[in-house]
N, C-alpha and C positions, 0 to 999 in steps of 0.2 A: 262735509263728515266733521268732528269735532277734533279729532286727532290723528288724522290719517297718515302722517308721515313722521308721529314723533312717538314710535312706541314705547321709548325711556318712560312717558310719562307713566306708562302701565305698568313697570317695571319698576319703579319706584315705590309702589304702595309695600305696606308694611306685613300684605300676607302675598306678596308677588310670587314665594314657592310655591305655593298651593295654588294649581290649576284655576280657573274659575271665569266667570263672563256677565257682560252685561247687554240689557239690547235698549236702543234708544228710536223711538220711535219720530222719523224728520216728517215724514209726512203718511197718510195712507196706504200709502205706496212705495215710502222710502224708509229703512230702518238700517241704523248703523249698530252693527254687532262688535263687542270687542272683546279677543280673549289676550286671555294669560296664564304664564306658569311655564310648570316645568311638560312638555306634549313631546310623545314620542315621533318618529323619523317619517312616517306614512301618517301623520295627524291630517295634512292639507288633504291628500287623497283623500279620506273617510268622510273628510268635513265637506266637501265641494259632492261626491257622490250624495251624501246624505239629504241634503239643500236640494237636488233636484229630485232627490226621491220623493221629497216634499212638496215639489212646485216651488221653490225657493233659487233665484239664479243671483248670481254675484254678477256684480256690474262694478264692482273694482274695488280694490284692499291694497294692503300692506301689511306686511307682517316681516319681525327680524326676533332672531336669538342673539342673547347676548355671551357674555363670556361663559358665564353659570350655566346656560344652556335652559334658560328659561326663555318664552318667548314673550312676545308682547303683538297683538294684533288687530286691527281694524278693518270690517267689511262691510261696504255699503252692499244690500240685498233688494231684492224686490218679487214680490208673488207674481208666478208664472204663468200660474190656473188656478184650482179649484186647489183647496191644502188648508191646515191649520194657520191660527193667528200667528205672523212670524213675534209678536211679542211674546207667545206662552212657550215657544221651542226652547228645550232644553240643550242648546248648543256645544255645549262642553262633551255632552252625548255622544254626539256624532262624529268628534273627534277619536274617539276611540271602538266604535260600531261597527263592524266591519257588514259592508254592503257586497252581497251577492250578485246582484243583476246591475253587472256593466254594459249594458247593452250590446256587445260585440263589436265597437264602433274601433276600428285601426285609428291610432293617432295620424292625424293630416296635417304637413304645414305648409305655409307657400315660401316661408325662407326664415332662416335666422343667423344671428352672427355666435360665435364662441371666440371666448378671448381671453387674454389676463384682466387684470384691473389694479392697476397699482396705487389707483387712488385709497382703493380697502383693502389695501397691503393683499395678505396671504388668499387669495379667494380669486376663483376662474369664473368669468362673465358669461351670461347666455342671455340673450335674446330669444323668443321666436314669436311669431307671429301663423295663425291659421283659419281657419272656419269654424266659427266656435260649436261647441256640442256637450251634450251632458258628458261629461267625466274627461273632457280637455285636460285639466288641471292633474287629476287624478295619473290619466294616464303619464304625464308629462315626469312627475313625481317620481312613477313605478320605473319609466326608461332610464330617469337618472340612480336612482337605488340600485338598480341591475348592473351599475359601472361602479357603485358603493359609493354615490355621490351625495351629499346632502345638502339642502337649500338651509342656507345661514339668512339671506334678506330673500323676500318674492315683492314682486310691485305686479298685481292683476289686473289689468283694462279691459274691457269688451266693449266694443262701438258697431252697430250697425250688423252686428253679426259674425263681425269677427277680433278675437282676442288675441292681446298682444303682452304678453309675460315674460316679465325679465326676474331673473334670480341672480346671487352672488351665491358659490357654489365651493364647499369643502369638502375632502373624503369624509367619511362616517367618523374616522380617527382624530377631525378635526387639522389637518393637512391640506397647506395647497397641492390639487392636483399633478399629476405629471405630463410629460408631453402624449407620454404611450396611454393615458388616461382621455386626454383631450382628442387623441386623433380614434379613439376608441367611441366615443359619445360621437364626433362627426361623424362617423360611419354610419350609425344608428340613426340620428336626427336625418343624414341624407336619403334612408331608406325608408323616412315619412315624408319628402317632396311630394306634393301634386305635381311638380315639373321638377323633372332631374336638372341636374344642374346650376340651382340654386343656391342657399345658403350664404346668402353675404348683406346679411339683412342691415342698411346702411342706416345705425343709429349708433352715439355716443355712449358710452357706461356712463351712469348715473353719475351727478354731483355728490 
């Protein structure tokens, strides 16, 4: 992927304040999609569900929001069934098109870790692992929003049917989450565990 972990390259564009996207065909089965600009708090929810509705799967991806509220993101996607040519999809439209069919599946996790991230400043670090399914990312984003938490950075990966996602979180007002908020989120995540008593994913905060 051309610039998976360099979203600042997207935000250096002269038109970075205006939302936009580009698609790159890596192979017939792998496409890189770049997004940039000001996007609302639930754009990732709509984007992931919109892709699924079109028969497209996110294999991995990275997104970061800068201090001005602009996003830079890149995702590696692959067709998973019959659907449109990935090169012809309006990916920006997916970020604000509400999807009503959410398949009715509850979020399930195998484990998670939730902690501060002093290397990245006033944010809270969250890593989750669970069985991948349609709407996995969207369910997570909405669970975070219920605690007034907003991802400022996301790293998404899927391998052999297992999703492993990492987030740097702030409050919707741009503040570091309180200990009370952390505990409340932990209770929510505990309720999604397939095996109770987990919740200690042994991974380090991203460098």
